[in-house]
VOMI-820537 format. One record per residue (C-alpha): x, y, z; residue number from 1. Coordinates in steps of 0.02 Angstrom, whole numbers, padded with zeros to 5 digits. Each point is the difference from the previous one (the first is absolute). Layout:
// residues N
@x: X&y: Y&z: Z&num: NUM
...
//
This chain:
// residues 369
@x: -01754&y: -00354&z: 00574&num: 1
@x: -00122&y: -00139&z: 00076&num: 2
@x: -00016&y: -00166&z: -00089&num: 3
@x: -00188&y: 00043&z: -00055&num: 4
@x: 00065&y: 00176&z: -00075&num: 5
@x: 00155&y: -00089&z: -00096&num: 6
@x: -00133&y: -00141&z: -00075&num: 7
@x: -00114&y: 00160&z: -00037&num: 8
@x: 00121&y: 00075&z: -00114&num: 9
@x: 00079&y: -00150&z: -00076&num: 10
@x: -00199&y: -00052&z: -00058&num: 11
@x: -00037&y: 00174&z: -00060&num: 12
@x: 00153&y: -00007&z: -00099&num: 13
@x: -00051&y: -00150&z: -00085&num: 14
@x: -00166&y: 00077&z: -00017&num: 15
@x: 00077&y: 00143&z: -00085&num: 16
@x: 00128&y: -00103&z: -00112&num: 17
@x: -00150&y: -00090&z: -00048&num: 18
@x: -00086&y: 00137&z: -00068&num: 19
@x: 00128&y: 00076&z: -00103&num: 20
@x: 00004&y: -00167&z: -00113&num: 21
@x: -00172&y: 00079&z: -00087&num: 22
@x: 00054&y: 00182&z: -00004&num: 23
@x: -00031&y: 00058&z: -00179&num: 24
@x: -00144&y: -00128&z: -00037&num: 25
@x: -00145&y: 00050&z: 00120&num: 26
@x: -00036&y: 00171&z: -00060&num: 27
@x: -00111&y: 00095&z: 00053&num: 28
@x: 00008&y: -00095&z: 00163&num: 29
@x: 00155&y: -00006&z: 00121&num: 30
@x: 00089&y: -00167&z: -00001&num: 31
@x: -00013&y: -00069&z: 00174&num: 32
@x: 00076&y: -00148&z: 00092&num: 33
@x: -00093&y: -00087&z: 00137&num: 34
@x: 00064&y: -00129&z: 00118&num: 35
@x: -00101&y: -00105&z: 00122&num: 36
@x: 00108&y: -00040&z: 00173&num: 37
@x: -00051&y: -00111&z: 00130&num: 38
@x: 00110&y: -00078&z: 00148&num: 39
@x: 00141&y: 00074&z: -00116&num: 40
@x: -00020&y: -00100&z: -00162&num: 41
@x: -00054&y: 00080&z: -00162&num: 42
@x: -00173&y: -00089&z: -00035&num: 43
@x: -00058&y: 00092&z: -00137&num: 44
@x: 00061&y: 00155&z: -00116&num: 45
@x: -00067&y: 00080&z: -00145&num: 46
@x: 00037&y: 00160&z: -00112&num: 47
@x: -00096&y: 00105&z: -00110&num: 48
@x: -00042&y: -00088&z: -00167&num: 49
@x: 00056&y: 00061&z: -00171&num: 50
@x: -00132&y: 00140&z: -00051&num: 51
@x: -00047&y: 00036&z: 00187&num: 52
@x: -00124&y: -00133&z: 00048&num: 53
@x: -00002&y: -00103&z: 00113&num: 54
@x: 00088&y: 00095&z: 00128&num: 55
@x: 00134&y: -00083&z: 00103&num: 56
@x: -00081&y: -00015&z: 00160&num: 57
@x: -00150&y: -00111&z: -00054&num: 58
@x: 00135&y: -00120&z: -00093&num: 59
@x: 00104&y: -00007&z: 00157&num: 60
@x: -00162&y: -00056&z: 00095&num: 61
@x: -00058&y: -00116&z: -00110&num: 62
@x: 00175&y: -00091&z: 00008&num: 63
@x: -00005&y: -00001&z: 00185&num: 64
@x: -00190&y: -00071&z: 00001&num: 65
@x: -00054&y: -00038&z: 00171&num: 66
@x: 00168&y: 00015&z: 00093&num: 67
@x: -00025&y: 00187&z: -00039&num: 68
@x: -00115&y: 00011&z: 00153&num: 69
@x: 00101&y: 00098&z: 00148&num: 70
@x: 00146&y: 00011&z: -00110&num: 71
@x: 00087&y: 00162&z: -00045&num: 72
@x: 00001&y: 00088&z: -00179&num: 73
@x: 00142&y: 00108&z: -00049&num: 74
@x: -00041&y: 00130&z: -00162&num: 75
@x: 00076&y: 00132&z: -00076&num: 76
@x: -00131&y: 00111&z: -00026&num: 77
@x: -00169&y: 00033&z: 00092&num: 78
@x: -00114&y: -00121&z: -00039&num: 79
@x: -00136&y: 00076&z: -00111&num: 80
@x: -00181&y: 00030&z: 00073&num: 81
@x: -00104&y: 00046&z: -00159&num: 82
@x: -00103&y: -00111&z: -00114&num: 83
@x: 00077&y: -00020&z: -00184&num: 84
@x: -00002&y: -00137&z: -00116&num: 85
@x: 00048&y: -00115&z: 00151&num: 86
@x: -00071&y: 00026&z: 00177&num: 87
@x: 00112&y: 00108&z: 00129&num: 88
@x: 00162&y: -00105&z: 00070&num: 89
@x: -00063&y: 00068&z: 00171&num: 90
@x: -00147&y: -00108&z: -00015&num: 91
@x: 00107&y: -00167&z: -00038&num: 92
@x: 00113&y: 00048&z: 00141&num: 93
@x: -00134&y: 00010&z: 00125&num: 94
@x: -00083&y: -00169&z: -00076&num: 95
@x: 00167&y: -00095&z: 00022&num: 96
@x: 00007&y: 00030&z: 00187&num: 97
@x: 00168&y: 00088&z: -00012&num: 98
@x: 00048&y: 00061&z: 00166&num: 99
@x: 00136&y: 00126&z: -00027&num: 100
@x: 00041&y: 00119&z: -00166&num: 101
@x: 00152&y: 00080&z: -00019&num: 102
@x: 00014&y: 00127&z: -00131&num: 103
@x: 00147&y: 00109&z: -00063&num: 104
@x: -00094&y: 00135&z: -00084&num: 105
@x: -00164&y: 00086&z: 00003&num: 106
@x: -00086&y: 00016&z: -00170&num: 107
@x: -00023&y: 00186&z: -00051&num: 108
@x: -00124&y: -00058&z: -00127&num: 109
@x: -00174&y: 00089&z: 00055&num: 110
@x: -00095&y: -00157&z: -00005&num: 111
@x: 00114&y: -00070&z: 00134&num: 112
@x: 00104&y: 00120&z: 00079&num: 113
@x: -00015&y: -00065&z: 00183&num: 114
@x: -00172&y: -00072&z: -00038&num: 115
@x: 00076&y: -00185&z: -00008&num: 116
@x: 00092&y: 00020&z: 00160&num: 117
@x: -00144&y: 00057&z: 00093&num: 118
@x: -00125&y: -00131&z: -00063&num: 119
@x: 00130&y: -00135&z: 00046&num: 120
@x: 00029&y: 00087&z: 00190&num: 121
@x: -00203&y: -00005&z: 00013&num: 122
@x: -00006&y: -00185&z: -00055&num: 123
@x: 00110&y: -00027&z: 00155&num: 124
@x: 00169&y: -00033&z: -00094&num: 125
@x: 00151&y: 00067&z: 00066&num: 126
@x: 00075&y: 00118&z: -00124&num: 127
@x: 00169&y: 00071&z: -00008&num: 128
@x: 00071&y: 00113&z: -00127&num: 129
@x: 00150&y: 00095&z: -00046&num: 130
@x: 00135&y: -00139&z: -00008&num: 131
@x: 00126&y: 00041&z: -00130&num: 132
@x: -00100&y: 00113&z: -00081&num: 133
@x: 00135&y: 00106&z: -00068&num: 134
@x: 00041&y: -00160&z: -00115&num: 135
@x: -00187&y: -00012&z: -00023&num: 136
@x: -00007&y: 00174&z: -00060&num: 137
@x: 00137&y: -00048&z: -00135&num: 138
@x: -00099&y: -00141&z: -00059&num: 139
@x: -00161&y: 00095&z: -00014&num: 140
@x: 00070&y: 00162&z: -00055&num: 141
@x: -00090&y: -00017&z: -00162&num: 142
@x: -00173&y: -00039&z: 00067&num: 143
@x: 00015&y: 00139&z: 00127&num: 144
@x: 00051&y: 00128&z: -00123&num: 145
@x: -00143&y: -00041&z: -00111&num: 146
@x: -00138&y: 00019&z: 00137&num: 147
@x: 00075&y: 00148&z: 00091&num: 148
@x: 00084&y: 00103&z: -00144&num: 149
@x: -00097&y: -00079&z: -00159&num: 150
@x: 00152&y: -00042&z: -00084&num: 151
@x: 00114&y: -00155&z: -00012&num: 152
@x: 00171&y: 00009&z: 00091&num: 153
@x: 00129&y: 00027&z: -00123&num: 154
@x: 00176&y: -00100&z: 00018&num: 155
@x: 00123&y: 00090&z: -00117&num: 156
@x: 00160&y: -00107&z: -00067&num: 157
@x: 00137&y: 00096&z: -00071&num: 158
@x: 00173&y: -00078&z: -00064&num: 159
@x: 00155&y: 00126&z: -00015&num: 160
@x: 00174&y: -00023&z: -00030&num: 161
@x: 00140&y: 00028&z: 00130&num: 162
@x: 00020&y: 00192&z: -00054&num: 163
@x: -00192&y: 00011&z: 00014&num: 164
@x: -00063&y: -00020&z: -00192&num: 165
@x: -00143&y: -00090&z: -00062&num: 166
@x: 00053&y: 00007&z: -00195&num: 167
@x: 00131&y: 00057&z: -00110&num: 168
@x: -00015&y: 00179&z: -00080&num: 169
@x: -00025&y: -00102&z: -00155&num: 170
@x: -00139&y: -00124&z: -00041&num: 171
@x: 00099&y: -00143&z: 00031&num: 172
@x: -00065&y: -00129&z: 00117&num: 173
@x: 00079&y: -00022&z: 00180&num: 174
@x: -00004&y: -00143&z: 00093&num: 175
@x: 00030&y: 00048&z: 00190&num: 176
@x: -00064&y: -00151&z: 00111&num: 177
@x: 00050&y: -00181&z: 00005&num: 178
@x: -00113&y: -00151&z: 00015&num: 179
@x: -00021&y: -00012&z: 00192&num: 180
@x: -00059&y: 00188&z: -00017&num: 181
@x: -00111&y: -00052&z: -00151&num: 182
@x: -00081&y: -00140&z: 00104&num: 183
@x: -00053&y: 00126&z: 00137&num: 184
@x: -00089&y: 00108&z: -00124&num: 185
@x: -00096&y: -00147&z: -00070&num: 186
@x: -00043&y: -00054&z: 00163&num: 187
@x: -00085&y: 00176&z: 00047&num: 188
@x: -00090&y: -00023&z: -00171&num: 189
@x: -00052&y: -00157&z: 00064&num: 190
@x: -00083&y: 00081&z: 00152&num: 191
@x: -00071&y: 00157&z: -00071&num: 192
@x: -00163&y: 00008&z: -00069&num: 193
@x: 00073&y: 00114&z: -00151&num: 194
@x: 00151&y: 00075&z: -00079&num: 195
@x: 00014&y: 00171&z: -00047&num: 196
@x: 00096&y: 00091&z: -00142&num: 197
@x: 00010&y: 00130&z: -00120&num: 198
@x: -00001&y: 00008&z: -00182&num: 199
@x: 00176&y: 00060&z: -00009&num: 200
@x: 00057&y: -00160&z: 00086&num: 201
@x: -00107&y: -00106&z: -00136&num: 202
@x: 00071&y: 00093&z: -00131&num: 203
@x: 00176&y: -00014&z: 00051&num: 204
@x: 00006&y: -00174&z: 00082&num: 205
@x: -00158&y: -00090&z: -00075&num: 206
@x: -00007&y: -00105&z: 00154&num: 207
@x: -00123&y: -00135&z: 00018&num: 208
@x: -00005&y: 00030&z: 00196&num: 209
@x: -00064&y: -00179&z: 00042&num: 210
@x: 00064&y: -00114&z: 00154&num: 211
@x: 00139&y: -00118&z: -00076&num: 212
@x: 00052&y: -00075&z: 00159&num: 213
@x: -00019&y: -00200&z: -00013&num: 214
@x: -00193&y: -00056&z: 00038&num: 215
@x: -00059&y: 00173&z: 00027&num: 216
@x: -00044&y: 00047&z: -00166&num: 217
@x: -00190&y: 00002&z: 00025&num: 218
@x: 00028&y: 00121&z: 00127&num: 219
@x: 00029&y: 00155&z: -00117&num: 220
@x: -00081&y: 00139&z: 00051&num: 221
@x: -00107&y: 00134&z: -00094&num: 222
@x: 00101&y: 00102&z: -00105&num: 223
@x: -00023&y: 00172&z: 00009&num: 224
@x: 00074&y: 00149&z: -00130&num: 225
@x: -00019&y: 00182&z: 00030&num: 226
@x: -00028&y: 00067&z: -00185&num: 227
@x: -00060&y: 00183&z: -00008&num: 228
@x: -00010&y: 00007&z: -00197&num: 229
@x: -00043&y: -00182&z: -00023&num: 230
@x: 00160&y: -00050&z: -00097&num: 231
@x: -00001&y: -00174&z: 00039&num: 232
@x: -00022&y: -00095&z: -00136&num: 233
@x: 00001&y: -00188&z: -00069&num: 234
@x: 00196&y: 00004&z: -00028&num: 235
@x: 00020&y: -00031&z: 00186&num: 236
@x: 00002&y: -00169&z: 00088&num: 237
@x: -00122&y: 00077&z: 00133&num: 238
@x: -00135&y: 00018&z: -00126&num: 239
@x: 00023&y: -00157&z: -00088&num: 240
@x: -00002&y: -00099&z: 00151&num: 241
@x: -00144&y: 00089&z: 00075&num: 242
@x: -00115&y: -00146&z: -00014&num: 243
@x: 00118&y: -00116&z: 00097&num: 244
@x: 00048&y: 00126&z: 00130&num: 245
@x: -00116&y: 00123&z: 00049&num: 246
@x: 00049&y: 00183&z: -00045&num: 247
@x: -00080&y: 00160&z: 00015&num: 248
@x: 00046&y: 00178&z: -00058&num: 249
@x: -00044&y: 00155&z: 00088&num: 250
@x: -00006&y: 00164&z: -00108&num: 251
@x: -00081&y: 00169&z: -00005&num: 252
@x: -00164&y: 00047&z: -00063&num: 253
@x: 00079&y: 00072&z: -00143&num: 254
@x: 00056&y: -00160&z: -00061&num: 255
@x: -00038&y: -00052&z: -00192&num: 256
@x: -00147&y: -00113&z: -00009&num: 257
@x: 00076&y: -00106&z: -00159&num: 258
@x: 00133&y: -00035&z: 00136&num: 259
@x: -00112&y: -00063&z: 00129&num: 260
@x: -00072&y: -00107&z: -00120&num: 261
@x: 00158&y: -00072&z: -00083&num: 262
@x: 00047&y: -00058&z: 00183&num: 263
@x: -00165&y: -00069&z: 00042&num: 264
@x: 00012&y: -00097&z: -00153&num: 265
@x: 00159&y: -00079&z: 00085&num: 266
@x: -00087&y: -00033&z: 00171&num: 267
@x: 00080&y: 00152&z: 00082&num: 268
@x: -00122&y: 00101&z: 00127&num: 269
@x: 00003&y: 00181&z: -00023&num: 270
@x: -00031&y: 00100&z: 00156&num: 271
@x: -00020&y: 00201&z: -00033&num: 272
@x: 00034&y: 00127&z: 00153&num: 273
@x: 00009&y: 00187&z: 00019&num: 274
@x: 00164&y: 00079&z: -00052&num: 275
@x: 00103&y: 00107&z: 00124&num: 276
@x: 00068&y: 00170&z: -00034&num: 277
@x: 00138&y: -00065&z: -00109&num: 278
@x: -00126&y: -00090&z: -00128&num: 279
@x: 00044&y: -00171&z: 00064&num: 280
@x: -00082&y: -00127&z: 00096&num: 281
@x: -00039&y: 00063&z: 00174&num: 282
@x: 00084&y: -00125&z: 00114&num: 283
@x: -00116&y: 00017&z: 00137&num: 284
@x: -00142&y: -00024&z: -00117&num: 285
@x: 00078&y: -00156&z: -00076&num: 286
@x: 00033&y: -00091&z: 00174&num: 287
@x: -00170&y: 00054&z: 00047&num: 288
@x: -00070&y: -00101&z: -00144&num: 289
@x: 00100&y: -00139&z: 00030&num: 290
@x: -00050&y: -00018&z: 00177&num: 291
@x: -00191&y: 00012&z: -00058&num: 292
@x: 00056&y: -00152&z: -00095&num: 293
@x: 00043&y: -00075&z: 00161&num: 294
@x: 00185&y: 00006&z: -00030&num: 295
@x: 00095&y: 00004&z: 00157&num: 296
@x: 00188&y: -00028&z: -00034&num: 297
@x: 00090&y: 00099&z: -00128&num: 298
@x: 00174&y: -00036&z: -00040&num: 299
@x: 00073&y: 00141&z: -00112&num: 300
@x: 00152&y: -00062&z: -00134&num: 301
@x: -00003&y: 00175&z: -00098&num: 302
@x: 00163&y: 00089&z: -00020&num: 303
@x: 00063&y: 00158&z: 00079&num: 304
@x: -00139&y: 00121&z: -00082&num: 305
@x: -00131&y: -00089&z: 00076&num: 306
@x: 00067&y: -00047&z: 00160&num: 307
@x: 00027&y: 00199&z: 00022&num: 308
@x: -00172&y: 00051&z: -00049&num: 309
@x: -00064&y: -00139&z: 00131&num: 310
@x: 00110&y: 00079&z: 00138&num: 311
@x: -00053&y: 00167&z: -00058&num: 312
@x: -00179&y: -00048&z: 00016&num: 313
@x: 00044&y: -00076&z: 00183&num: 314
@x: -00062&y: -00178&z: -00059&num: 315
@x: 00158&y: -00118&z: 00036&num: 316
@x: -00043&y: -00092&z: 00166&num: 317
@x: 00152&y: -00108&z: -00020&num: 318
@x: 00172&y: -00002&z: -00116&num: 319
@x: 00133&y: -00112&z: -00023&num: 320
@x: 00147&y: 00054&z: -00097&num: 321
@x: 00120&y: -00133&z: -00077&num: 322
@x: 00169&y: 00062&z: -00011&num: 323
@x: 00121&y: -00100&z: -00123&num: 324
@x: 00170&y: -00018&z: 00020&num: 325
@x: 00057&y: 00082&z: -00161&num: 326
@x: 00023&y: 00190&z: -00047&num: 327
@x: -00030&y: 00073&z: -00173&num: 328
@x: 00092&y: 00173&z: 00032&num: 329
@x: -00081&y: 00164&z: -00028&num: 330
@x: -00139&y: 00043&z: -00131&num: 331
@x: -00127&y: -00119&z: 00055&num: 332
@x: -00189&y: 00001&z: 00053&num: 333
@x: -00009&y: 00031&z: 00192&num: 334
@x: -00101&y: -00135&z: 00065&num: 335
@x: -00056&y: 00113&z: 00145&num: 336
@x: -00090&y: 00163&z: -00043&num: 337
@x: -00018&y: 00162&z: 00097&num: 338
@x: -00176&y: -00050&z: 00097&num: 339
@x: 00055&y: -00174&z: 00032&num: 340
@x: 00181&y: 00065&z: 00056&num: 341
@x: -00116&y: 00135&z: 00114&num: 342
@x: -00096&y: -00143&z: 00075&num: 343
@x: 00148&y: -00091&z: 00049&num: 344
@x: 00091&y: 00151&z: 00071&num: 345
@x: -00140&y: 00061&z: 00117&num: 346
@x: -00029&y: -00176&z: 00055&num: 347
@x: -00176&y: 00000&z: -00074&num: 348
@x: 00049&y: -00168&z: -00058&num: 349
@x: 00114&y: -00095&z: 00127&num: 350
@x: 00114&y: -00142&z: -00019&num: 351
@x: -00061&y: -00165&z: 00091&num: 352
@x: 00123&y: -00136&z: -00084&num: 353
@x: 00152&y: -00018&z: -00090&num: 354
@x: 00052&y: -00172&z: -00075&num: 355
@x: 00128&y: -00070&z: -00133&num: 356
@x: -00076&y: -00101&z: -00143&num: 357
@x: 00173&y: -00068&z: -00085&num: 358
@x: 00084&y: 00158&z: -00057&num: 359
@x: -00153&y: 00103&z: 00016&num: 360
@x: -00049&y: 00099&z: 00159&num: 361
@x: -00193&y: 00017&z: 00032&num: 362
@x: -00051&y: 00163&z: 00118&num: 363
@x: -00174&y: 00006&z: 00044&num: 364
@x: -00081&y: 00146&z: 00065&num: 365
@x: -00184&y: 00029&z: 00057&num: 366
@x: -00120&y: 00149&z: 00024&num: 367
@x: 00031&y: 00083&z: 00169&num: 368
@x: -00149&y: -00004&z: 00119&num: 369
//
């Protein structure tokens, strides 16, 4: 690898790492990092601000100032070329006098889709694309899914005992993972636009679903409950805390009006979608409704039933299974249901990483191309 190629990789990795900092905070826009480099020195950097504006490129260019003329810009996603609430990033890049743009990934958004790169080339800027594109595609999986498939990407998390169970056959609660694994889950929450559970998990565990890592409490995502019959009520902490942490319930059109009014009085937003053949919330309709709201990255922490329903609907993009060190013996509730097991067996979901977090193993799978 040449010296320039090695430098390009190093600076692009920095741009991608910078963009990851605000994952979960910029929806409906992607979180994109940008770095301005001149003579091997970083002279400007920026990332998409919370709320989605301004983008990383103009922030990096503003930091670089007049030094940006003749410099190289490294950016994790194709610069935007359309007018929105702010002017196109391509205009700012051209006006700054940037000589070369290294872009990791073409933006599939129909408003961009190669036009940003084309406009930069027309302005006489050298444009190189595709560097670390696989890493960038993972970072922007949610954005890509929303604009190409009309739904957010979905990261499913499950925990199981050494012998494969998620819970005792009785209603007794079972703690499977330790503090390192729990911390990893909270970090996912901090980088997600929203977290999804079913009403069964709410009734069994009464979770709070907030980020409880030091200094990251304000990164708690939107909390979403799938509740076909609208059984959620004020006995649960999700409802009582809805004015502090945004909470949304997706239900069917048959849901009782008085339950909707009660939840609204606590600050819970209720969204109605069509029912599936089983009379429950149609999962495709639910995720489409979330995409319409701008949600790109969805983390599901529901139990085995919801996990298997998502697998049956072919909605799982990433799966992480935490396996704890203890076994409970026969008679428990299996963590992996038949549809998810089939997806793994037939490699519709293939393993990409396995690591130890203390005594717990975290194995991650992603959707096969």
